[in-house]
Phi, psi and omega in degrees: 000157180270131179264103181275144182262286179184171175266146176224156184249130176276160187301329182277005176096356180287137177257138179228136175268135181262134180213149170260133176249122186251152183288152175074019181227176179279093181283119180235081195292127165056042177297135177081002180273103184271047183243137175299319179298316180297322179294321177297313181295329180296333183271005179240127179232142180229143175239123177265120179253183186298322183226011184209171176227143176235130182237129177243134181231126176295140187292340177249039187290344178269309180227123181306129178090345179256110185279138177272161176279132179304327182290346179275354186243138177210157173252097183057035181094347178274133187287155170268151180246141177285138179257126182303128175061018178239145187274024181220162176255151187229138173227140179225139185210153168290163184293341183263358185255182176057043177056035178291157177235139182247137176224150171254116184238102181061238181270011186236149168257129186241122172258128183245134177235162175233125174269125182247132167243115181235098186297139176273165181296148182281125177053228178264015181269183176244025183245159173228156178232035177215151180275151169290136183234138173233129179234124178276138179234130181233141172247123180256124179241133179287129177272121173223151180296346184258010179297129183266349182294145176285343183279319187253111182245142173292162182280359172227154182235119178290138182232132178238127179267169180286343183261353182209134180266011182279151182268137179238139183243127172252143180214154169239130179229141173276128187244160174290168185299332180268002178067012185272343184207162176288137183289131182286345181234147175248028178259131180225169173243154180307133181094342175296154174268122176269119180267113184243127176256122174257132184215165178222143177224132175249140188297333181269010176064021176297152183277111180244153175246128183262145176230145173264105186280321179199156176216138180228136176253134179219169178272347178226160182284061180214114186291348179265358184292159176239133002284157177217150180227110177270110183253352168228125182207186177057043179058059169097020180259113177282110187258356187302313181296322180292322184279323189244352184077017181284178177260013182300136180195163170269150169274149177301142185294134173242343177225138181299323187269008180221148171227143184243121183243131171253112183247126180286125185297145181213166173237159175278140184298132176059030177243128180281336182291137182258350181283132178236120177265121180250114179247125181241140173267112182256146176231152177223140175230169174300136184298340180283347180284145177285149174285156178212191186290347179253320176264087185202165169219121188230156177213169181259142173231103190068235178261003185255148173270137180237147175259139178295342181260007178080003180259072189298337183296335181287348180269001185298339181269000186297334178270003177229244179225126178266102187283142172286143182236149178287153174077020178284175181293155177298138182229154169247149185223151177201163185229069178290161183228144173225148183241135175234160174241119180252105188263150167296144183294336179257012182265181179292141183259125175241120182254141173278154180222147175281163180300321180297317180300317183293318180296323178296324184284350180297338181249014177265176181240036184263331192217170185223138172252142180272277184233140172241121177250124179260129182232131180289142174220154186299117176070010186231150168250120185221158179214144174255127184245124178260122185238131178281130183244142174224150177050034176059029174225143174293130172259004184246143171275172183253130182257147182248144178285136179277000000 
């Protein structure tokens, strides 16, 4: 059966009926919705798979009986293909391609795509008789520590050493400017300060000291991908300020199990994608151990290297090579990942929302959702959300399945 939500009114007076369409049932989309927008959305279907998305669009999705040109339609710049003897066009992409954007929203990882229809000129003229259309498509995946997919990783990685069977958790979290709470949005603009908390927790509550050994930023969740920007390297040396003149720095340590990093937001040159994957290699030692040239976290203050622990002498090798040495203290290691979106200031704004925020908006009159298709995937709970876009901004909030 179809789970209907409610009707909402768009500013121009158009009414749209909101419905959830679930797999394995009699899907009867948007019955009674006398809206042009709803009819357009009805002709678009998306399937979210474990590592890919498939989008099908009826060729007459704008006006019944009038077929569109396949070249006028794209999924984030990726072309649609005509299907022989079938009345629809098809596009398929991995979750990281076609200008997709990734967000972490509460317990979910959300991949967002944009379907573009840009009509070409009629015949040999310079005119068109159709509007440009943008439809946002989202795949929601449940984040759990037991996900086996290589695409969806938890933000912490359990590590077990040969000397201890206890579980240790490393994490990276985006924090508010006052560091008092986790930031509800992961959207930034170039030059903003990204507040990142790196932490470690051991199940027996032993006192550990965490270090940020290295950090790499990439456009996909692969630290070997190109382009890549290593802004912490050489066993804990934050080089961003030295290389770019930024204000990036660590705050002096106040807790052994936490480190606070302020990183100046950036984008990759000549790249349209705004998603930045930050993967850091974290290490932890017993808090009673002294810091040294390998177990350290350093940043620059003017022309000088500073240690977050006040032991500036251990940073003396940051301008050369900090060699690993035998017989060092026992360490635990992990590689958590955090994702941010660094948007152009004049570009479309995508905000992350918590589950509570979204549920509250289900009864507001600000936004509209078109179609939600739920598709089963191995070990995952996912949904494809079709959102009508205007003026390059989402006018729809995101709804969650109960």
